[in-house]
C-alpha positions as CSV (number, residue, x, y, z in Angstrom):
1,D,7.8,6.0,7.9
2,L,4.9,4.0,6.4
3,L,3.0,1.1,7.9
4,L,1.3,-1.4,5.5
5,L,-1.3,-3.8,6.7
6,C,-2.7,-5.9,4.1
7,S,-4.4,-9.3,3.1
8,D,-2.6,-12.2,1.5
9,G,-4.5,-11.1,-1.6
10,L,-2.0,-8.3,-1.9
11,T,1.2,-10.1,-0.8
12,G,0.4,-13.2,-2.6
13,E,0.3,-11.4,-5.9
14,L,3.0,-8.8,-5.7
15,P,6.7,-9.5,-4.7
16,D,8.1,-7.7,-1.6
17,E,10.3,-5.6,-4.0
18,E,7.3,-4.1,-5.8
19,L,5.5,-3.4,-2.5
20,E,8.6,-1.7,-1.3
21,A,8.9,0.4,-4.6
22,V,5.2,1.5,-4.6
23,L,5.5,2.6,-0.9
24,D,8.7,4.6,-1.7
25,E,7.4,6.3,-4.8
26,A,3.8,7.1,-3.4
27,Q,3.2,10.7,-2.5
28,T,0.4,9.9,-0.1
29,A,-1.0,6.9,1.8
30,Q,-4.0,6.9,-0.6
31,D,-1.7,6.9,-3.7
32,A,0.1,3.8,-2.1
33,V,-3.1,2.0,-1.5
34,D,-4.5,2.7,-5.0
35,A,-1.3,1.5,-6.7
36,L,-0.8,-1.6,-4.7
37,V,-4.5,-2.6,-5.1
38,E,-4.4,-1.8,-8.9
39,G,-1.1,-3.8,-9.2
40,A,-2.6,-6.8,-7.5
41,L,-5.7,-6.6,-9.7
42,L,-3.7,-6.2,-12.8
43,V,-1.8,-9.5,-12.3
44,G,-5.0,-11.3,-11.7
45,A,-5.5,-11.4,-7.9
46,H,-6.9,-14.7,-7.0
47,D,-8.1,-13.6,-3.5
48,N,-9.6,-10.4,-1.9
49,V,-7.2,-7.6,-2.1
50,T,-7.2,-5.4,1.1
51,A,-4.6,-2.7,2.1
52,I,-4.3,-0.1,4.6
53,V,-1.3,2.2,4.5
54,V,-0.5,4.7,7.3
55,R,2.0,7.4,7.1
56,V,3.7,8.1,10.5
57,L,4.5,11.7,10.9
58,G,6.3,13.9,13.4
59,D,4.3,16.4,15.6
60,D,4.6,19.1,13.1
61,D,3.4,17.2,10.1
62,D,-0.1,16.8,8.7
63,A,-1.9,13.5,9.3
64,D,-2.3,11.2,6.2
65,A,-3.9,7.9,6.8
66,T,-6.4,5.9,4.6
67,S,-7.8,2.5,4.0
């Protein structure tokens, strides 16, 4: 599972379907953040773009969180 916390600088620029696709395809939380911010900037973000993605893992998995 992934948790996305972001500013309207991201959600105001990218449609929900694109956000979902990026999160589904990203190998790591950092990859997701990088792709989301890059996507918003490429379409000419009109506001600050901030994103935090946290991958929720089970007890036996490695932690992967980034901002």
